[in-house]
C-alpha positions as CSV (number, residue, x, y, z in Angstrom):
1,X,-22.8,8.5,3.5
2,X,-22.8,12.2,3.0
3,X,-24.1,12.2,-0.4
4,X,-23.3,15.7,-1.4
5,X,-19.5,15.3,-0.2
6,X,-18.9,11.8,-1.5
7,X,-20.8,9.7,-4.4
8,X,-20.6,6.1,-4.9
9,X,-21.9,4.2,-7.8
10,X,-21.3,0.5,-9.0
11,X,-20.5,-0.8,-12.5
12,X,-20.4,-4.4,-12.3
13,X,-17.5,-5.5,-10.3
14,X,-16.1,-1.8,-10.1
15,X,-17.0,1.0,-7.6
16,X,-16.6,4.5,-8.6
17,X,-16.1,7.0,-5.8
18,X,-16.4,10.6,-6.6
19,X,-15.0,13.3,-4.3
20,X,-18.0,16.0,-4.8
21,X,-16.8,19.1,-2.9
22,X,-15.9,21.1,-6.0
23,X,-16.7,24.5,-3.9
24,X,-13.7,23.4,-1.9
25,X,-11.7,22.1,-4.9
26,X,-12.5,18.7,-3.5
27,X,-10.2,19.2,-0.4
28,X,-9.8,16.1,1.8
29,X,-10.6,18.5,4.7
30,X,-14.1,19.4,3.2
31,X,-17.0,18.6,5.4
32,X,-18.1,15.1,5.0
33,X,-15.3,14.0,2.6
34,X,-13.2,11.9,4.8
35,X,-16.3,10.6,6.5
36,X,-17.9,9.8,3.0
37,X,-14.8,8.1,1.7
38,X,-14.4,5.8,4.7
39,X,-17.9,4.9,4.3
40,X,-17.8,4.2,0.7
41,X,-14.6,1.9,1.4
42,X,-16.5,0.1,4.1
43,X,-19.3,-0.6,1.7
44,X,-16.6,-1.7,-1.0
45,X,-14.5,-3.8,1.1
46,X,-17.7,-5.8,2.5
47,X,-19.3,-6.4,-0.8
48,X,-17.8,-9.6,-2.2
49,X,-19.1,-8.8,-5.8
50,X,-16.8,-5.8,-6.1
51,X,-13.3,-6.1,-6.8
52,X,-12.0,-2.4,-7.9
53,X,-12.7,1.0,-6.6
54,X,-12.0,3.8,-8.9
55,X,-11.4,7.2,-7.0
56,X,-12.0,10.6,-8.7
57,X,-13.0,14.1,-8.1
58,X,-16.0,16.2,-9.6
59,X,-15.6,19.2,-11.9
60,X,-12.0,18.2,-13.4
61,X,-10.3,18.7,-10.1
62,X,-8.9,15.4,-8.2
63,X,-8.4,17.1,-4.9
64,X,-6.6,20.3,-3.8
65,X,-5.6,19.1,-0.5
66,X,-6.2,20.0,2.9
67,X,-8.4,22.8,4.6
68,X,-5.8,25.4,5.3
69,X,-8.2,27.9,6.8
70,X,-9.6,25.3,9.3
71,X,-6.1,24.2,9.9
72,X,-4.7,27.4,10.8
73,X,-7.3,28.2,13.3
74,X,-6.0,25.1,15.5
75,X,-3.3,25.8,17.7
76,X,-3.3,22.7,19.8
77,X,-0.8,20.0,18.8
78,X,-3.2,17.3,20.2
79,X,-6.2,18.4,18.4
80,X,-4.2,18.6,15.0
81,X,-3.0,15.1,15.6
82,X,-6.6,14.0,16.0
83,X,-7.6,15.7,12.9
84,X,-4.8,14.0,10.9
85,X,-5.4,10.8,12.7
86,X,-9.1,10.9,11.2
87,X,-7.4,10.4,7.7
88,X,-5.0,7.5,8.7
89,X,-7.6,4.5,8.5
90,X,-8.5,5.9,4.9
91,X,-5.2,5.7,3.5
92,X,-4.0,2.5,5.5
93,X,-7.2,0.8,4.0
94,X,-6.4,1.5,0.6
95,X,-2.5,0.3,1.0
96,X,-3.5,-2.9,3.1
97,X,-6.6,-3.9,1.4
98,X,-6.6,-7.1,-0.7
99,X,-8.8,-5.3,-3.4
100,X,-7.4,-2.9,-5.8
101,X,-7.8,1.0,-6.0
102,X,-7.4,3.2,-9.1
103,X,-7.0,7.0,-9.0
104,X,-8.5,8.9,-11.9
105,X,-6.9,12.2,-11.8
106,X,-8.0,15.1,-13.6
107,X,-6.5,18.6,-12.9
108,X,-4.5,19.2,-9.5
109,X,-3.8,16.5,-7.1
110,X,-2.0,18.4,-4.2
111,X,-1.1,17.8,-0.4
112,X,-3.2,15.2,0.9
113,X,-4.9,14.8,-2.4
114,X,-1.7,13.8,-4.0
115,X,-1.2,11.3,-1.2
116,X,-4.8,9.7,-1.9
117,X,-3.9,9.3,-5.4
118,X,-0.4,8.0,-4.7
119,X,-1.5,5.4,-2.5
120,X,-3.7,3.8,-5.0
121,X,-2.5,0.6,-7.0
122,X,-2.8,2.3,-10.4
123,X,-2.8,6.1,-11.3
124,X,-4.5,7.1,-14.4
125,X,-3.8,11.0,-15.3
126,X,-5.3,13.0,-17.9
127,X,-3.7,16.0,-19.8
128,X,-3.6,18.9,-17.5
129,X,-3.2,17.1,-14.3
130,X,-0.7,18.5,-11.9
131,X,0.9,17.0,-8.7
132,X,2.3,18.8,-5.7
133,X,3.4,18.0,-2.3
134,X,2.3,21.4,-1.1
135,X,2.6,21.1,2.5
136,X,6.1,22.6,2.4
137,X,4.8,25.7,0.9
138,X,3.1,26.7,4.0
139,X,5.5,25.5,6.4
140,X,4.2,22.2,7.3
141,X,5.7,18.5,7.0
142,X,3.9,16.3,4.5
143,X,0.9,14.1,5.7
144,X,-1.3,12.1,3.6
145,X,0.9,9.0,3.7
146,X,3.3,11.2,1.2
147,X,6.3,9.6,3.1
148,X,5.3,6.1,2.3
149,X,3.8,6.4,-1.0
150,X,6.3,8.7,-2.9
151,X,9.5,6.7,-2.2
152,X,7.5,3.6,-3.1
153,X,6.5,5.2,-6.5
154,X,9.6,7.5,-7.5
155,X,12.4,6.6,-5.4
156,X,13.9,8.2,-2.2
157,X,15.8,10.8,-4.2
158,X,12.9,12.2,-6.1
159,X,10.6,12.0,-3.3
160,X,13.0,14.1,-1.3
161,X,13.1,16.5,-3.8
162,X,9.2,16.7,-4.4
163,X,8.7,17.0,-0.5
164,X,11.3,19.7,0.2
165,X,10.6,22.0,-2.9
166,X,6.9,21.8,-3.1
167,X,7.3,22.4,-6.7
168,X,4.7,21.3,-9.1
169,X,5.2,18.0,-11.1
170,X,3.9,18.1,-14.6
171,X,2.2,15.1,-16.2
172,X,5.2,14.9,-18.6
173,X,7.4,14.3,-15.3
174,X,5.0,12.6,-13.5
175,X,4.8,9.5,-16.2
176,X,8.4,9.7,-16.7
177,X,9.4,9.4,-13.0
178,X,6.6,6.7,-12.4
179,X,4.3,9.1,-10.1
180,X,1.5,8.3,-12.6
181,X,1.1,5.2,-14.5
182,X,-1.2,6.0,-17.5
183,X,-1.6,9.1,-19.6
184,X,-4.9,9.9,-21.2
185,X,-6.5,12.9,-22.9
186,X,-8.2,15.8,-20.7
187,X,-11.6,14.4,-19.7
188,X,-10.9,11.0,-20.3
189,X,-9.3,9.7,-16.8
190,X,-12.4,8.0,-15.6
191,X,-13.5,6.0,-18.6
192,X,-9.7,4.8,-19.0
193,X,-9.5,4.0,-15.2
194,X,-12.7,2.1,-15.8
195,X,-11.2,0.1,-18.7
196,X,-8.1,-0.8,-16.5
197,X,-10.5,-1.4,-13.3
198,X,-12.6,-4.0,-15.6
199,X,-9.3,-5.8,-16.8
200,X,-8.0,-6.1,-13.2
201,X,-11.4,-7.0,-11.9
202,X,-11.3,-10.1,-14.3
203,X,-7.7,-10.8,-12.8
204,X,-6.8,-13.5,-10.0
205,X,-8.0,-12.3,-6.6
206,X,-5.5,-14.2,-4.6
207,X,-2.3,-13.3,-6.5
208,X,-3.4,-9.6,-6.5
209,X,-3.9,-9.9,-2.6
210,X,-0.4,-11.4,-2.4
211,X,1.4,-8.7,-4.2
212,X,-0.2,-6.1,-2.4
213,X,0.6,-7.7,1.0
214,X,4.2,-8.3,0.1
215,X,4.8,-4.6,-0.9
216,X,3.3,-3.4,2.5
217,X,5.4,-6.1,4.4
218,X,8.7,-4.6,3.0
219,X,11.6,-3.9,5.8
220,X,10.0,-0.4,6.2
221,X,6.9,-0.8,8.7
222,X,3.8,0.9,7.1
223,X,1.8,1.4,10.5
224,X,5.1,3.0,12.1
225,X,5.9,5.3,9.2
226,X,2.2,6.7,9.0
227,X,2.4,7.0,13.0
228,X,5.8,8.9,12.6
229,X,4.2,11.0,9.8
230,X,1.1,12.2,11.7
231,X,3.3,13.1,14.7
232,X,5.8,15.2,12.8
233,X,3.0,16.9,10.4
234,X,1.0,17.8,13.6
235,X,3.7,19.5,15.2
236,X,4.3,21.7,12.2
237,X,0.6,22.4,11.6
238,X,0.8,23.7,15.0
239,X,3.6,26.0,14.3
240,X,3.6,29.8,13.8
241,X,5.2,29.2,10.4
242,X,2.2,27.1,9.4
243,X,-0.2,30.1,10.4
244,X,2.0,32.4,8.3
245,X,2.3,30.1,5.6
246,X,-1.6,29.4,5.3
247,X,-2.3,33.1,5.8
248,X,-0.1,34.0,3.0
249,X,-1.6,31.5,0.7
250,X,-5.1,32.6,1.3
251,X,-4.0,36.2,1.1
252,X,-2.0,35.6,-2.2
253,X,1.1,37.1,-0.7
254,X,4.7,35.7,-0.1
255,X,5.1,34.0,3.2
256,X,7.8,35.2,5.7
257,X,8.7,32.1,7.7
258,X,10.7,32.4,11.1
259,X,11.2,28.9,12.3
260,X,9.0,28.6,15.1
């Protein structure tokens, strides 16, 4: 595992995994992050003594999303699709695992970072946490399993608004609509998540696994939904609108979208 990008420690039956790429705001697209998370999950899933994983970010930031600068330089749809597919096993593992995952969110959880947090079984968020499906702001369709996770958490109507507008969701609203589950003081997300993790780790494994399995067996097919998400997101990330949106964001100006 790339230690500088992702850190893992164990505390009895709980694994604590930290995205440690603060220089890039813990971007899911930072070098070594996706690979490190996958390796950590592999260790977690194969260790029978571990029951719950707590996912968090270093430096008071959960994850600011994808690497826009890298994505805007890739103009080939197939290459973008391959890049997005690299994160697919990561999110699918969280959703389909018989073990439990908790997100401990401090600061922003944007774009693919919001997807990572929303896929977890429980989301603990601290004061100052902010949430945003930011892809639309730069002319791209959502990735990061947001099409699956958001409707399950907040309902189709609210999910549609969040995805279409790219508006930030405050912690007040996140708790109100069910996007986040537990509210704590700033700086306390990890300790609160560990408290919940210990309680869940003492619970009945078979019943917990059954509950997760039934959710992913609902009429909407998870694998097909994630495949369609990657296909549509790849097309928009390859568009001129995305290049303009990402450039505008990085240059701190308003984008001018042309629909191509």
